Structures are given as C-alpha cells and as structure tokens.
N, CA, C, O and the ligand as a Tripos MOL2 file, in Angstrom:
@<TRIPOS>MOLECULE
protein
  301   299    76     0     0
PROTEIN
NO_CHARGES

@<TRIPOS>ATOM
      1 N        -270.8880  -21.6310   88.8680 N.3       1 MET1
      2 CA       -270.7340  -20.1710   88.8480 C.3       1 MET1
      3 C        -272.1070  -19.5170   88.7520 C.2       1 MET1
      4 O        -272.9710  -19.9520   87.9910 O.2       1 MET1
      5 N        -272.2830  -18.4700   89.5380 N.am      2 LYS2
      6 CA       -273.5560  -17.7540   89.5120 C.3       2 LYS2
      7 C        -273.3360  -16.2990   89.1540 C.2       2 LYS2
      8 O        -272.3300  -15.6950   89.5280 O.2       2 LYS2
      9 N        -274.2770  -15.7550   88.4370 N.am      3 VAL3
     10 CA       -274.2300  -14.3340   88.0930 C.3       3 VAL3
     11 C        -275.5200  -13.6820   88.5610 C.2       3 VAL3
     12 O        -276.5140  -14.3530   88.8420 O.2       3 VAL3
     13 N        -275.4800  -12.3540   88.6380 N.am      4 GLU4
     14 CA       -276.6680  -11.6170   89.0360 C.3       4 GLU4
     15 C        -277.4490  -11.2100   87.7910 C.2       4 GLU4
     16 O        -276.8760  -10.7010   86.8280 O.2       4 GLU4
     17 N        -278.7340  -11.4350   87.8180 N.am      5 CYS5
     18 CA       -279.5700  -10.9490   86.7280 C.3       5 CYS5
     19 C        -279.4690   -9.4200   86.6930 C.2       5 CYS5
     20 O        -279.7560   -8.7660   87.6960 O.2       5 CYS5
     21 N        -279.0660   -8.8440   85.5580 N.am      6 PRO6
     22 CA       -278.8850   -7.3840   85.4900 C.3       6 PRO6
     23 C        -280.1870   -6.6280   85.7550 C.2       6 PRO6
     24 O        -280.1600   -5.4520   86.1170 O.2       6 PRO6
     25 N        -281.2980   -7.2860   85.5780 N.am      7 ASN7
     26 CA       -282.5840   -6.6100   85.7280 C.3       7 ASN7
     27 C        -283.1170   -6.6890   87.1520 C.2       7 ASN7
     28 O        -283.4380   -5.6620   87.7500 O.2       7 ASN7
     29 N        -283.2140   -7.9040   87.7020 N.am      8 CYS8
     30 CA       -283.8580   -8.0590   89.0120 C.3       8 CYS8
     31 C        -282.8790   -8.5170   90.0920 C.2       8 CYS8
     32 O        -283.2800   -8.7330   91.2360 O.2       8 CYS8
     33 N        -281.5880   -8.6680   89.7390 N.am      9 LYS9
     34 CA       -280.5200   -9.0000   90.6940 C.3       9 LYS9
     35 C        -280.6700  -10.3870   91.3090 C.2       9 LYS9
     36 O        -280.0520  -10.6720   92.3360 O.2       9 LYS9
     37 N        -281.4660  -11.2400   90.7120 N.am     10 LYS10
     38 CA       -281.6100  -12.6090   91.1760 C.3      10 LYS10
     39 C        -280.3930  -13.4100   90.7370 C.2      10 LYS10
     40 O        -279.8390  -13.1500   89.6690 O.2      10 LYS10
     41 N        -279.9680  -14.3780   91.5410 N.am     11 ASN11
     42 CA       -278.8390  -15.2150   91.1720 C.3      11 ASN11
     43 C        -279.2240  -16.1650   90.0530 C.2      11 ASN11
     44 O        -280.2560  -16.8350   90.1000 O.2      11 ASN11
     45 N        -278.3690  -16.2010   89.0510 N.am     12 VAL12
     46 CA       -278.6220  -17.0710   87.9050 C.3      12 VAL12
     47 C        -277.4240  -17.9830   87.7260 C.2      12 VAL12
     48 O        -276.2830  -17.5210   87.7170 O.2      12 VAL12
     49 N        -277.6770  -19.2710   87.5850 N.am     13 GLU13
     50 CA       -276.6000  -20.2210   87.3270 C.3      13 GLU13
     51 C        -276.0670  -20.0040   85.9200 C.2      13 GLU13
     52 O        -276.8220  -20.0260   84.9480 O.2      13 GLU13
     53 N        -274.7310  -19.7880   85.8190 N.am     14 TRP14
     54 CA       -274.1360  -19.5570   84.4950 C.3      14 TRP14
     55 C        -273.8310  -20.9190   83.8750 C.2      14 TRP14
     56 O        -272.7500  -21.4770   84.0590 O.2      14 TRP14
     57 N        -274.8040  -21.4340   83.1430 N.am     15 SER15
     58 CA       -274.6130  -22.7140   82.4660 C.3      15 SER15
     59 C        -275.5020  -22.7510   81.2370 C.2      15 SER15
     60 O        -276.3650  -21.8940   81.0510 O.2      15 SER15
     61 N        -275.2820  -23.7450   80.4130 N.am     16 SER16
     62 CA       -276.0660  -23.8450   79.1860 C.3      16 SER16
     63 C        -277.5340  -24.0730   79.4930 C.2      16 SER16
     64 O        -278.3910  -23.8750   78.6320 O.2      16 SER16
     65 N        -277.8260  -24.4880   80.7110 N.am     17 ALA17
     66 CA       -279.2130  -24.6890   81.1010 C.3      17 ALA17
     67 C        -279.9320  -23.3570   81.2840 C.2      17 ALA17
     68 O        -281.1500  -23.2720   81.1230 O.2      17 ALA17
     69 N        -279.1590  -22.3060   81.6250 N.am     18 SER18
     70 CA       -279.7680  -20.9860   81.7880 C.3      18 SER18
     71 C        -279.7780  -20.2900   80.4280 C.2      18 SER18
     72 O        -278.8250  -19.6140   80.0410 O.2      18 SER18
     73 N        -280.8530  -20.4750   79.7440 N.am     19 GLN19
     74 CA       -280.9600  -20.0300   78.3560 C.3      19 GLN19
     75 C        -280.8290  -18.5110   78.2370 C.2      19 GLN19
     76 O        -280.3270  -18.0000   77.2360 O.2      19 GLN19
     77 N        -281.2790  -17.8060   79.2540 N.am     20 PHE20
     78 CA       -281.3490  -16.3450   79.1410 C.3      20 PHE20
     79 C        -280.2620  -15.6490   79.9410 C.2      20 PHE20
     80 O        -280.3450  -14.4480   80.1970 O.2      20 PHE20
     81 N        -279.2230  -16.4140   80.3440 N.am     21 ARG21
     82 CA       -278.1510  -15.8090   81.1090 C.3      21 ARG21
     83 C        -277.5500  -14.6170   80.3630 C.2      21 ARG21
     84 O        -277.5010  -14.6710   79.1340 O.2      21 ARG21
     85 N        -277.1080  -13.5850   80.9890 N.am     22 PRO22
     86 CA       -277.0590  -13.4520   82.4600 C.3      22 PRO22
     87 C        -278.4050  -13.1090   83.0830 C.2      22 PRO22
     88 O        -278.4700  -12.8150   84.2760 O.2      22 PRO22
     89 N        -279.4630  -13.1390   82.3130 N.am     23 PHE23
     90 CA       -280.7790  -12.8340   82.8760 C.3      23 PHE23
     91 C        -281.3930  -14.0980   83.4450 C.2      23 PHE23
     92 O        -281.0600  -15.2060   83.0260 O.2      23 PHE23
     93 N        -282.3030  -13.9220   84.4180 N.am     24 CYS24
     94 CA       -282.9160  -15.0670   85.0650 C.3      24 CYS24
     95 C        -284.0420  -15.6320   84.2180 C.2      24 CYS24
     96 O        -284.3990  -16.8030   84.3440 O.2      24 CYS24
     97 N        -284.6010  -14.7880   83.3490 N.am     25 SER25
     98 CA       -285.7530  -15.2330   82.5720 C.3      25 SER25
     99 C        -285.8200  -14.4440   81.2780 C.2      25 SER25
    100 O        -285.1370  -13.4340   81.1050 O.2      25 SER25
    101 N        -286.6480  -14.9210   80.3840 N.am     26 LYS26
    102 CA       -286.8240  -14.2200   79.1120 C.3      26 LYS26
    103 C        -287.4070  -12.8290   79.3490 C.2      26 LYS26
    104 O        -287.0810  -11.8760   78.6410 O.2      26 LYS26
    105 N        -288.2720  -12.7300   80.3520 N.am     27 GLN27
    106 CA       -288.8980  -11.4390   80.6570 C.3      27 GLN27
    107 C        -287.8450  -10.3910   81.0090 C.2      27 GLN27
    108 O        -287.8750   -9.2690   80.5030 O.2      27 GLN27
    109 N        -286.9140  -10.7730   81.8860 N.am     28 CYS28
    110 CA       -285.8630   -9.8280   82.2760 C.3      28 CYS28
    111 C        -284.9870   -9.4780   81.0820 C.2      28 CYS28
    112 O        -284.5660   -8.3320   80.9220 O.2      28 CYS28
    113 N        -284.7170  -10.4790   80.2440 N.am     29 GLN29
    114 CA       -283.8860  -10.2200   79.0640 C.3      29 GLN29
    115 C        -284.5750   -9.2220   78.1400 C.2      29 GLN29
    116 O        -283.9410   -8.2940   77.6380 O.2      29 GLN29
    117 N        -285.8610   -9.4140   77.9190 N.am     30 LEU30
    118 CA       -286.5980   -8.5240   77.0170 C.3      30 LEU30
    119 C        -286.6800   -7.1160   77.5880 C.2      30 LEU30
    120 O        -286.5570   -6.1340   76.8560 O.2      30 LEU30
    121 N        -286.8890   -7.0200   78.9030 N.am     31 ILE31
    122 CA       -286.9540   -5.6960   79.5380 C.3      31 ILE31
    123 C        -285.6340   -4.9630   79.3350 C.2      31 ILE31
    124 O        -285.6010   -3.7830   78.9850 O.2      31 ILE31
    125 N        -284.5270   -5.7090   79.5690 N.am     32 ASP32
    126 CA       -283.2270   -5.0630   79.4350 C.3      32 ASP32
    127 C        -282.9340   -4.7020   77.9920 C.2      32 ASP32
    128 O        -282.4130   -3.6210   77.7160 O.2      32 ASP32
    129 N        -283.2620   -5.5910   77.0720 N.am     33 LEU33
    130 CA       -283.0340   -5.2920   75.6490 C.3      33 LEU33
    131 C        -283.8810   -4.1040   75.2250 C.2      33 LEU33
    132 O        -283.4490   -3.2870   74.4110 O.2      33 LEU33
    133 N        -285.0880   -4.0040   75.7740 N.am     34 GLY34
    134 CA       -285.9580   -2.8830   75.4420 C.3      34 GLY34
    135 C        -285.3560   -1.5680   75.9030 C.2      34 GLY34
    136 O        -285.3830   -0.5740   75.1780 O.2      34 GLY34
    137 N        -284.8120   -1.5670   77.1130 N.am     35 GLU35
    138 CA       -284.1720   -0.3430   77.6230 C.3      35 GLU35
    139 C        -282.9500    0.0020   76.7960 C.2      35 GLU35
    140 O        -282.6770    1.1690   76.5160 O.2      35 GLU35
    141 N        -282.2160   -1.0370   76.4100 N.am     36 TRP36
    142 CA       -281.0250   -0.8240   75.5930 C.3      36 TRP36
    143 C        -281.4070   -0.2340   74.2450 C.2      36 TRP36
    144 O        -280.7380    0.6680   73.7410 O.2      36 TRP36
    145 N        -282.4950   -0.7500   73.6600 N.am     37 ALA37
    146 CA       -282.9390   -0.2550   72.3550 C.3      37 ALA37
    147 C        -283.3560    1.2090   72.4630 C.2      37 ALA37
    148 O        -283.0720    2.0060   71.5690 O.2      37 ALA37
    149 N        -284.0270    1.5610   73.5520 N.am     38 ASN38
    150 CA       -284.4280    2.9560   73.7310 C.3      38 ASN38
    151 C        -283.2100    3.8620   73.8460 C.2      38 ASN38
    152 O        -283.1890    4.9630   73.2950 O.2      38 ASN38
    153 N        -282.1980    3.3900   74.5630 N.am     39 GLU39
    154 CA       -280.9750    4.1830   74.6890 C.3      39 GLU39
    155 C        -280.2990    4.3230   73.3370 C.2      39 GLU39
    156 O        -279.7850    5.3890   72.9960 O.2      39 GLU39
    157 N        -280.3020    3.2330   72.5650 N.am     40 GLU40
    158 CA       -279.6900    3.2730   71.2360 C.3      40 GLU40
    159 C        -280.3480    4.3360   70.3700 C.2      40 GLU40
    160 O        -279.6790    5.0530   69.6260 O.2      40 GLU40
    161 N        -281.6770    4.4270   70.4780 N.am     41 LYS41
    162 CA       -282.3910    5.4230   69.6800 C.3      41 LYS41
    163 C        -282.0220    6.8330   70.1320 C.2      41 LYS41
    164 O        -281.9550    7.7570   69.3220 O.2      41 LYS41
    165 N        -281.7870    6.9850   71.4120 N.am     42 ALA42
    166 CA       -281.5310    8.3190   71.9530 C.3      42 ALA42
    167 C        -280.1140    8.7870   71.6370 C.2      42 ALA42
    168 O        -279.8760    9.9800   71.4480 O.2      42 ALA42
    169 N        -279.1850    7.8550   71.5800 N.am     43 ILE43
    170 CA       -277.7710    8.2310   71.4270 C.3      43 ILE43
    171 C        -277.4830    8.9660   70.1040 C.2      43 ILE43
    172 O        -276.7980    9.9880   70.1180 O.2      43 ILE43
    173 N        -277.9980    8.4600   68.9480 N.am     44 PRO44
    174 CA       -277.6690    9.1700   67.6970 C.3      44 PRO44
    175 C        -278.1600   10.6200   67.7070 C.2      44 PRO44
    176 O        -277.4860   11.5060   67.1810 O.2      44 PRO44
    177 N        -279.3300   10.8640   68.3020 N.am     45 CYS45
    178 CA       -279.8460   12.2320   68.3730 C.3      45 CYS45
    179 C        -278.8960   13.1150   69.1810 C.2      45 CYS45
    180 O        -278.5600   14.2270   68.7720 O.2      45 CYS45
    181 N        -278.4770   12.6040   70.3220 N.am     46 ALA46
    182 CA       -277.5740   13.3780   71.1740 C.3      46 ALA46
    183 C        -276.2510   13.6020   70.4530 C.2      46 ALA46
    184 O        -275.6730   14.6860   70.5320 O.2      46 ALA46
    185 N        -275.7700   12.5750   69.7500 N.am     47 ALA47
    186 CA       -274.4970   12.6900   69.0450 C.3      47 ALA47
    187 C        -274.6050   13.7420   67.9450 C.2      47 ALA47
    188 O        -273.6950   14.5480   67.7500 O.2      47 ALA47
    189 N        -275.7270   13.7220   67.2290 N.am     48 ASN48
    190 CA       -275.9060   14.7040   66.1670 C.3      48 ASN48
    191 C        -275.9220   16.1160   66.7260 C.2      48 ASN48
    192 O        -275.3530   17.0370   66.1400 O.2      48 ASN48
    193 N        -276.5800   16.2720   67.8660 N.am     49 LYS49
    194 CA       -276.6200   17.5950   68.4830 C.3      49 LYS49
    195 C        -275.2120   18.0650   68.8220 C.2      49 LYS49
    196 O        -274.8500   19.2170   68.5790 O.2      49 LYS49
    197 N        -274.4200   17.1470   69.3930 N.am     50 ASP50
    198 CA       -273.0480   17.5010   69.7480 C.3      50 ASP50
    199 C        -272.2630   17.8990   68.5090 C.2      50 ASP50
    200 O        -271.4980   18.8620   68.5250 O.2      50 ASP50
    201 N        -272.4650   17.1400   67.4280 N.am     51 GLN51
    202 CA       -271.7220   17.4330   66.2070 C.3      51 GLN51
    203 C        -272.1050   18.8000   65.6600 C.2      51 GLN51
    204 O        -271.2500   19.5490   65.1880 O.2      51 GLN51
    205 N        -273.3970   19.1230   65.7260 N.am     52 GLU52
    206 CA       -273.8340   20.4370   65.2460 C.3      52 GLU52
    207 C        -273.1930   21.5400   66.0840 C.2      52 GLU52
    208 O        -272.7490   22.5650   65.5690 O.2      52 GLU52
    209 N        -273.1610   21.2960   67.3850 N.am     53 LEU53
    210 CA       -272.5590   22.2980   68.2580 C.3      53 LEU53
    211 C        -271.0810   22.4690   67.9420 C.2      53 LEU53
    212 O        -270.5600   23.5840   67.9570 O.2      53 LEU53
    213 N        -270.4010   21.3450   67.6520 N.am     54 LEU54
    214 CA       -268.9810   21.4210   67.3340 C.3      54 LEU54
    215 C        -268.7650   22.1060   65.9920 C.2      54 LEU54
    216 O        -267.7700   22.8030   65.7970 O.2      54 LEU54
    217 N        -269.7080   21.9030   65.0620 N.am     55 ALA55
    218 CA       -269.5540   22.4670   63.7260 C.3      55 ALA55
    219 C        -269.7270   23.9810   63.7430 C.2      55 ALA55
    220 O        -269.1660   24.6900   62.9080 O.2      55 ALA55
    221 N        -270.5080   24.4660   64.7040 N.am     56 LEU56
    222 CA       -270.7230   25.9050   64.7930 C.3      56 LEU56
    223 C        -269.7130   26.5100   65.7640 C.2      56 LEU56
    224 O        -269.8200   26.2880   66.9700 O.2      56 LEU56
    225 N        -268.7370   27.2690   65.2680 N.am     57 PRO57
    226 CA       -267.7380   27.8580   66.1660 C.3      57 PRO57
    227 C        -268.3820   28.9070   67.0700 C.2      57 PRO57
    228 O        -269.3790   29.5390   66.7190 O.2      57 PRO57
    229 N        -267.7950   29.0620   68.2050 N.am     58 ASP58
    230 CA       -268.2810   30.0810   69.1220 C.3      58 ASP58
    231 C        -268.0740   31.4680   68.5150 C.2      58 ASP58
    232 O        -267.0250   31.7360   67.9290 O.2      58 ASP58
    233 N        -269.0470   32.3350   68.6490 N.am     59 ILE59
    234 CA       -268.9590   33.6780   68.0530 C.3      59 ILE59
    235 C        -267.7570   34.4330   68.5980 C.2      59 ILE59
    236 O        -267.1440   35.2280   67.8870 O.2      59 ILE59
    237 N        -267.4240   34.1890   69.8430 N.am     60 GLU60
    238 CA       -266.2530   34.8530   70.4360 C.3      60 GLU60
    239 C        -264.9630   34.3810   69.7770 C.2      60 GLU60
    240 O        -264.0170   35.1510   69.6110 O.2      60 GLU60
    241 N        -264.9390   33.0690   69.3940 N.am     61 ASP61
    242 CA       -263.7660   32.5500   68.6960 C.3      61 ASP61
    243 C        -263.6110   33.2160   67.3400 C.2      61 ASP61
    244 O        -262.4970   33.5390   66.9280 O.2      61 ASP61
    245 N        -264.7260   33.4250   66.6430 N.am     62 ILE62
    246 CA       -264.6780   34.0700   65.3240 C.3      62 ILE62
    247 C        -264.1640   35.4990   65.4710 C.2      62 ILE62
    248 O        -263.3150   35.9510   64.7030 O.2      62 ILE62
    249 N        -264.6830   36.1850   66.4520 N.am     63 GLU63
    250 CA       -264.2500   37.5680   66.6750 C.3      63 GLU63
    251 C        -262.7720   37.6210   67.0120 C.2      63 GLU63
    252 O        -262.0610   38.5220   66.5670 O.2      63 GLU63
    253 N        -262.3070   36.6560   67.8000 N.am     64 ALA64
    254 CA       -260.8900   36.6060   68.1620 C.3      64 ALA64
    255 C        -260.0330   36.3410   66.9270 C.2      64 ALA64
    256 O        -258.9720   36.9410   66.7570 O.2      64 ALA64
    257 N        -260.5060   35.4330   66.0620 N.am     65 LEU65
    258 CA       -259.7810   35.1370   64.8200 C.3      65 LEU65
    259 C        -259.7180   36.3710   63.9290 C.2      65 LEU65
    260 O        -258.6660   36.7010   63.3830 O.2      65 LEU65
    261 N        -260.8520   37.0480   63.7880 N.am     66 LEU66
    262 CA       -260.9010   38.2410   62.9390 C.3      66 LEU66
    263 C        -259.9670   39.3160   63.4870 C.2      66 LEU66
    264 O        -259.2990   40.0140   62.7250 O.2      66 LEU66
    265 N        -259.9260   39.4440   64.8030 N.am     67 ALA67
    266 CA       -259.0510   40.4350   65.4260 C.3      67 ALA67
    267 C        -257.5930   40.1120   65.1420 C.2      67 ALA67
    268 O        -256.7810   41.0150   64.9370 O.2      67 ALA67
    269 N        -257.2550   38.8080   65.1290 N.am     68 GLU68
    270 CA       -255.8810   38.3970   64.8450 C.3      68 GLU68
    271 C        -255.4900   38.7110   63.4090 C.2      68 GLU68
    272 O        -254.3250   38.9840   63.1200 O.2      68 GLU68
    273 N        -256.4710   38.6710   62.5080 N.am     69 GLN69
    274 CA       -256.1730   38.9010   61.0870 C.3      69 GLN69
    275 C        -255.7040   40.3380   60.8470 C.2      69 GLN69
    276 O        -254.9580   40.6050   59.9050 O.2      69 GLN69
    277 N        -256.1450   41.2510   61.7010 N.am     70 GLY70
    278 CA       -255.7370   42.6400   61.5270 C.3      70 GLY70
    279 C        -256.6020   43.3410   60.4950 C.2      70 GLY70
    280 O        -257.5150   42.7430   59.9260 O.2      70 GLY70
    281 N        -256.3120   44.5940   60.2620 N.am     71 ASP71
    282 CA       -257.1390   45.4010   59.3730 C.3      71 ASP71
    283 C        -257.0230   44.9520   57.9140 C.2      71 ASP71
    284 O        -257.9660   45.1320   57.1430 O.2      71 ASP71
    285 N        -255.8880   44.3720   57.5230 N.am     72 ASP72
    286 CA       -255.6960   43.9460   56.1330 C.3      72 ASP72
    287 C        -256.7510   42.9550   55.6900 C.2      72 ASP72
    288 O        -257.1210   42.9130   54.5170 O.2      72 ASP72
    289 N        -257.2280   42.1680   56.6170 N.am     73 PHE73
    290 CA       -258.2150   41.1350   56.3110 C.3      73 PHE73
    291 C        -259.4730   41.7110   55.6930 C.2      73 PHE73
    292 O        -260.1210   41.0500   54.8810 O.2      73 PHE73
    293 N        -259.8260   42.9170   56.0580 N.am     74 PHE74
    294 CA       -261.0890   43.4860   55.6090 C.3      74 PHE74
    295 C        -260.9530   44.3010   54.3340 C.2      74 PHE74
    296 O        -261.9580   44.7840   53.8120 O.2      74 PHE74
    297 N        -259.7480   44.4680   53.8180 N.am     75 GLN75
    298 CA       -259.5630   45.2940   52.6260 C.3      75 GLN75
    299 C        -259.7270   44.5030   51.3230 C.2      75 GLN75
    300 O        -259.5990   45.0680   50.2380 O.2      75 GLN75
    301 ZN       -284.2650  -11.2660   86.4110 Zn       76 ZN76
@<TRIPOS>BOND
     1     1     2 1
     2     2     3 1
     3     3     4 2
     4     3     5 am
     5     5     6 1
     6     6     7 1
     7     7     8 2
     8     7     9 am
     9     9    10 1
    10    10    11 1
    11    11    12 2
    12    11    13 am
    13    13    14 1
    14    14    15 1
    15    15    16 2
    16    15    17 am
    17    17    18 1
    18    18    19 1
    19    19    20 2
    20    19    21 am
    21    21    22 1
    22    22    23 1
    23    23    24 2
    24    23    25 am
    25    25    26 1
    26    26    27 1
    27    27    28 2
    28    27    29 am
    29    29    30 1
    30    30    31 1
    31    31    32 2
    32    31    33 am
    33    33    34 1
    34    34    35 1
    35    35    36 2
    36    35    37 am
    37    37    38 1
    38    38    39 1
    39    39    40 2
    40    39    41 am
    41    41    42 1
    42    42    43 1
    43    43    44 2
    44    43    45 am
    45    45    46 1
    46    46    47 1
    47    47    48 2
    48    47    49 am
    49    49    50 1
    50    50    51 1
    51    51    52 2
    52    51    53 am
    53    53    54 1
    54    54    55 1
    55    55    56 2
    56    55    57 am
    57    57    58 1
    58    58    59 1
    59    59    60 2
    60    59    61 am
    61    61    62 1
    62    62    63 1
    63    63    64 2
    64    63    65 am
    65    65    66 1
    66    66    67 1
    67    67    68 2
    68    67    69 am
    69    69    70 1
    70    70    71 1
    71    71    72 2
    72    71    73 am
    73    73    74 1
    74    74    75 1
    75    75    76 2
    76    75    77 am
    77    77    78 1
    78    78    79 1
    79    79    80 2
    80    79    81 am
    81    81    82 1
    82    82    83 1
    83    83    84 2
    84    83    85 am
    85    85    86 1
    86    86    87 1
    87    87    88 2
    88    87    89 am
    89    89    90 1
    90    90    91 1
    91    91    92 2
    92    91    93 am
    93    93    94 1
    94    94    95 1
    95    95    96 2
    96    95    97 am
    97    97    98 1
    98    98    99 1
    99    99   100 2
   100    99   101 am
   101   101   102 1
   102   102   103 1
   103   103   104 2
   104   103   105 am
   105   105   106 1
   106   106   107 1
   107   107   108 2
   108   107   109 am
   109   109   110 1
   110   110   111 1
   111   111   112 2
   112   111   113 am
   113   113   114 1
   114   114   115 1
   115   115   116 2
   116   115   117 am
   117   117   118 1
   118   118   119 1
   119   119   120 2
   120   119   121 am
   121   121   122 1
   122   122   123 1
   123   123   124 2
   124   123   125 am
   125   125   126 1
   126   126   127 1
   127   127   128 2
   128   127   129 am
   129   129   130 1
   130   130   131 1
   131   131   132 2
   132   131   133 am
   133   133   134 1
   134   134   135 1
   135   135   136 2
   136   135   137 am
   137   137   138 1
   138   138   139 1
   139   139   140 2
   140   139   141 am
   141   141   142 1
   142   142   143 1
   143   143   144 2
   144   143   145 am
   145   145   146 1
   146   146   147 1
   147   147   148 2
   148   147   149 am
   149   149   150 1
   150   150   151 1
   151   151   152 2
   152   151   153 am
   153   153   154 1
   154   154   155 1
   155   155   156 2
   156   155   157 am
   157   157   158 1
   158   158   159 1
   159   159   160 2
   160   159   161 am
   161   161   162 1
   162   162   163 1
   163   163   164 2
   164   163   165 am
   165   165   166 1
   166   166   167 1
   167   167   168 2
   168   167   169 am
   169   169   170 1
   170   170   171 1
   171   171   172 2
   172   171   173 am
   173   173   174 1
   174   174   175 1
   175   175   176 2
   176   175   177 am
   177   177   178 1
   178   178   179 1
   179   179   180 2
   180   179   181 am
   181   181   182 1
   182   182   183 1
   183   183   184 2
   184   183   185 am
   185   185   186 1
   186   186   187 1
   187   187   188 2
   188   187   189 am
   189   189   190 1
   190   190   191 1
   191   191   192 2
   192   191   193 am
   193   193   194 1
   194   194   195 1
   195   195   196 2
   196   195   197 am
   197   197   198 1
   198   198   199 1
   199   199   200 2
   200   199   201 am
   201   201   202 1
   202   202   203 1
   203   203   204 2
   204   203   205 am
   205   205   206 1
   206   206   207 1
   207   207   208 2
   208   207   209 am
   209   209   210 1
   210   210   211 1
   211   211   212 2
   212   211   213 am
   213   213   214 1
   214   214   215 1
   215   215   216 2
   216   215   217 am
   217   217   218 1
   218   218   219 1
   219   219   220 2
   220   219   221 am
   221   221   222 1
   222   222   223 1
   223   223   224 2
   224   223   225 am
   225   225   226 1
   226   226   227 1
   227   227   228 2
   228   227   229 am
   229   229   230 1
   230   230   231 1
   231   231   232 2
   232   231   233 am
   233   233   234 1
   234   234   235 1
   235   235   236 2
   236   235   237 am
   237   237   238 1
   238   238   239 1
   239   239   240 2
   240   239   241 am
   241   241   242 1
   242   242   243 1
   243   243   244 2
   244   243   245 am
   245   245   246 1
   246   246   247 1
   247   247   248 2
   248   247   249 am
   249   249   250 1
   250   250   251 1
   251   251   252 2
   252   251   253 am
   253   253   254 1
   254   254   255 1
   255   255   256 2
   256   255   257 am
   257   257   258 1
   258   258   259 1
   259   259   260 2
   260   259   261 am
   261   261   262 1
   262   262   263 1
   263   263   264 2
   264   263   265 am
   265   265   266 1
   266   266   267 1
   267   267   268 2
   268   267   269 am
   269   269   270 1
   270   270   271 1
   271   271   272 2
   272   271   273 am
   273   273   274 1
   274   274   275 1
   275   275   276 2
   276   275   277 am
   277   277   278 1
   278   278   279 1
   279   279   280 2
   280   279   281 am
   281   281   282 1
   282   282   283 1
   283   283   284 2
   284   283   285 am
   285   285   286 1
   286   286   287 1
   287   287   288 2
   288   287   289 am
   289   289   290 1
   290   290   291 1
   291   291   292 2
   292   291   293 am
   293   293   294 1
   294   294   295 1
   295   295   296 2
   296   295   297 am
   297   297   298 1
   298   298   299 1
   299   299   300 2
@<TRIPOS>SUBSTRUCTURE
     1 MET1         2 RESIDUE 1 A MET
     2 LYS2         6 RESIDUE 1 A LYS
     3 VAL3        10 RESIDUE 1 A VAL
     4 GLU4        14 RESIDUE 1 A GLU
     5 CYS5        18 RESIDUE 1 A CYS
     6 PRO6        22 RESIDUE 1 A PRO
     7 ASN7        26 RESIDUE 1 A ASN
     8 CYS8        30 RESIDUE 1 A CYS
     9 LYS9        34 RESIDUE 1 A LYS
    10 LYS10       38 RESIDUE 1 A LYS
    11 ASN11       42 RESIDUE 1 A ASN
    12 VAL12       46 RESIDUE 1 A VAL
    13 GLU13       50 RESIDUE 1 A GLU
    14 TRP14       54 RESIDUE 1 A TRP
    15 SER15       58 RESIDUE 1 A SER
    16 SER16       62 RESIDUE 1 A SER
    17 ALA17       66 RESIDUE 1 A ALA
    18 SER18       70 RESIDUE 1 A SER
    19 GLN19       74 RESIDUE 1 A GLN
    20 PHE20       78 RESIDUE 1 A PHE
    21 ARG21       82 RESIDUE 1 A ARG
    22 PRO22       86 RESIDUE 1 A PRO
    23 PHE23       90 RESIDUE 1 A PHE
    24 CYS24       94 RESIDUE 1 A CYS
    25 SER25       98 RESIDUE 1 A SER
    26 LYS26      102 RESIDUE 1 A LYS
    27 GLN27      106 RESIDUE 1 A GLN
    28 CYS28      110 RESIDUE 1 A CYS
    29 GLN29      114 RESIDUE 1 A GLN
    30 LEU30      118 RESIDUE 1 A LEU
    31 ILE31      122 RESIDUE 1 A ILE
    32 ASP32      126 RESIDUE 1 A ASP
    33 LEU33      130 RESIDUE 1 A LEU
    34 GLY34      134 RESIDUE 1 A GLY
    35 GLU35      138 RESIDUE 1 A GLU
    36 TRP36      142 RESIDUE 1 A TRP
    37 ALA37      146 RESIDUE 1 A ALA
    38 ASN38      150 RESIDUE 1 A ASN
    39 GLU39      154 RESIDUE 1 A GLU
    40 GLU40      158 RESIDUE 1 A GLU
    41 LYS41      162 RESIDUE 1 A LYS
    42 ALA42      166 RESIDUE 1 A ALA
    43 ILE43      170 RESIDUE 1 A ILE
    44 PRO44      174 RESIDUE 1 A PRO
    45 CYS45      178 RESIDUE 1 A CYS
    46 ALA46      182 RESIDUE 1 A ALA
    47 ALA47      186 RESIDUE 1 A ALA
    48 ASN48      190 RESIDUE 1 A ASN
    49 LYS49      194 RESIDUE 1 A LYS
    50 ASP50      198 RESIDUE 1 A ASP
    51 GLN51      202 RESIDUE 1 A GLN
    52 GLU52      206 RESIDUE 1 A GLU
    53 LEU53      210 RESIDUE 1 A LEU
    54 LEU54      214 RESIDUE 1 A LEU
    55 ALA55      218 RESIDUE 1 A ALA
    56 LEU56      222 RESIDUE 1 A LEU
    57 PRO57      226 RESIDUE 1 A PRO
    58 ASP58      230 RESIDUE 1 A ASP
    59 ILE59      234 RESIDUE 1 A ILE
    60 GLU60      238 RESIDUE 1 A GLU
    61 ASP61      242 RESIDUE 1 A ASP
    62 ILE62      246 RESIDUE 1 A ILE
    63 GLU63      250 RESIDUE 1 A GLU
    64 ALA64      254 RESIDUE 1 A ALA
    65 LEU65      258 RESIDUE 1 A LEU
    66 LEU66      262 RESIDUE 1 A LEU
    67 ALA67      266 RESIDUE 1 A ALA
    68 GLU68      270 RESIDUE 1 A GLU
    69 GLN69      274 RESIDUE 1 A GLN
    70 GLY70      278 RESIDUE 1 A GLY
    71 ASP71      282 RESIDUE 1 A ASP
    72 ASP72      286 RESIDUE 1 A ASP
    73 PHE73      290 RESIDUE 1 A PHE
    74 PHE74      294 RESIDUE 1 A PHE
    75 GLN75      298 RESIDUE 1 A GLN
    76 ZN76       301 GROUP 0 **** ****
C-alpha cells in the first residue's frame, strides 16, 4: 500500500519501514507539524475573538428588547 506524502505528494510505502509515514521523510514531517503548530496557535485567538463577539449582543437587538419591554420597563 502506498500513500501520498501530505507535504510533497511523493509516494510513500505504508509499512513499518517508513518511519515517517504518511510523510516521505523526517523533513516533510517536521514541516507539516510546524504548519500545524502555527495553526494551533492561531485558532485559540480566533476562537476567543468569536466568543467576545458572541458575548456582546448587537445594539439593535438590545434596542429591540427594550422596545418589547414597553414603557413600564423604564419606571
Ligand atoms: Zn515528502
């Protein structure tokens, strides 16, 4: 069975002899792991931003809620 190296698309034999499978070499494995690590670092920042955005309701939603409450809400 052969697989494609995710980095350089070279055919790699899927066997215990291919130490770095699915990568063709340690170099390709390290390059891919490095890219993965960079993405990992980026994801929490993006997730936090999304959470902050979700935590802050849209001003129009607040105004709509206040309008639904009616005048009694402000007394
Ligand atoms: Zn490769």
